[in-house]
C-alpha positions, 0 to 999 in steps of 0.5 A: 301378667297382662299389666306387665304385658301392657306396661312394656308394649311399644306399639308403633305405626310409621309416617313419611311424606313424599307424594304417591300418585293415585295410579302408583302402587300402594306403598310406605314411602321413606325419606332419610331425615324424616321424622314424625310424632305419634301418640298411643292411647291404650286402655285395658279393663279386666274382670276376674271371677274366682271361686264358687262364690263368684267374687269379682276383681276388676282392675284397669290400666291406661297408658299414653305413649308420645313417640318420635319416628325417624328414618335414618337412612334408605337403600336402594330398594326402599328399605328403611332403617327407622329409629323409635324414640319414646319421648314420654310415658304415662301410666295409670292403674286401679286395683282392688285394695291398692292405691291408685297408681299414677306415674308419668316420666316427665314428672319430677315427683318420685314414684311410689309403690309398684310405679316405683318398680316400674320407673327404672324400666320405663326411664330406660325406654325413654332414654334409649331408642330402639332401631329396626327396618321396614320394606316399603310394604310395611314388613319389619325386621332386624329389631334392636332392643337397647341393652339398657332396657333389656337389663331393666326388664330383668328386674320387673316383677314377673319378667322371667314368666313372659318368656320371648316376649322380652326377646327382639323377636318378641318386640318385633311381633308387638310392633308388627301386629300394630303396623300394616303390611300392605297387599300386593298391587293386584290384590287392592280391591274392596273386600280382599282379605289376607292374614298374618300369624305369629307365635310366642313361647311362654313358660307358664303358658305354652305357645301363644298365637295371634292371628290378625286378618285384615280387610280392604274396605276401599278409599274414604275422604276425610277433611279433604284428604284420601285414605285407603281403609282397612278393617282389622280382626284378631284371633288369640289362642293358647297352648298347654303351659308347662307350669300346669296352667292353661287358658281356654278361649270361650268367646272373643270379638274385635273391631278395628279400622286402619286409615292409610294415607295414600298420597303421603304414603303414611299411616295416619291412625288406627283403632282396636277394640278387643273383647275376650273371655277366658277360663283360667285353669291352674290344677283344681283351681279355675278363674274366669276372666274378662278383658277388654282392650282398646288402643288408639294410635294417631299422627300428631301435629301442632293442633293435637291436644295434650 
């Protein structure tokens, strides 16, 4: 389940360039025709402990996604229509008893093994654009998943078990988690906190909740540019699954930071590390699982390394 979720993550953050004076409200700024490149690196390490013998199974997954965000149009309220193009996807997975899986959508080598099952989905995602709307404060709505991606998802092993994650709303929730809804001007004081909560239904796990708490840390200057800095905390919860599977969170910790370029009105980078200890119960069977996830998202320029 975690691998499939990782494979289809469309993790987005946006960037645009119009100037913003220091005494104006902190907002995302959009201009029709602007296009910017970003890179997302996500690594997930999982350790499962099985049975009384405490047999451990370790799996690691890493993916790199290069993407371009383009502002298609902006209405008179400053709300933008955004087109997201996934230019390149690279994935690497190591699992016990399996050969290392590597896949690059730009590679001419034919995929093999599990990569061959994922290749049609990744191909559809890189060949078709996603669209959505975003307000000047960063609220995302009206996300449209390409029909070719929706069809490709149906053929991915385990897709039916992912429930609402494959819906427009599910994808929008994932993108919103990686973006930033900016606070109201009167709340832009160091120490101010606010939270967003999303829910998703899963046929096996029931209701999955995700609560993200942001904390404004104040301005910071780096390499001559002033950024507004926000801390991130994430808390997940699982309801009772209809399939007889339940997940109990035993411990969870997150640490993250977002840099927002005030003058440019764009998100410069974000980083998040999440560590969760879970107990998975399926009938008489119990399994402990530890997951460590690291996500780095950064605006690219001509000097950025491959």
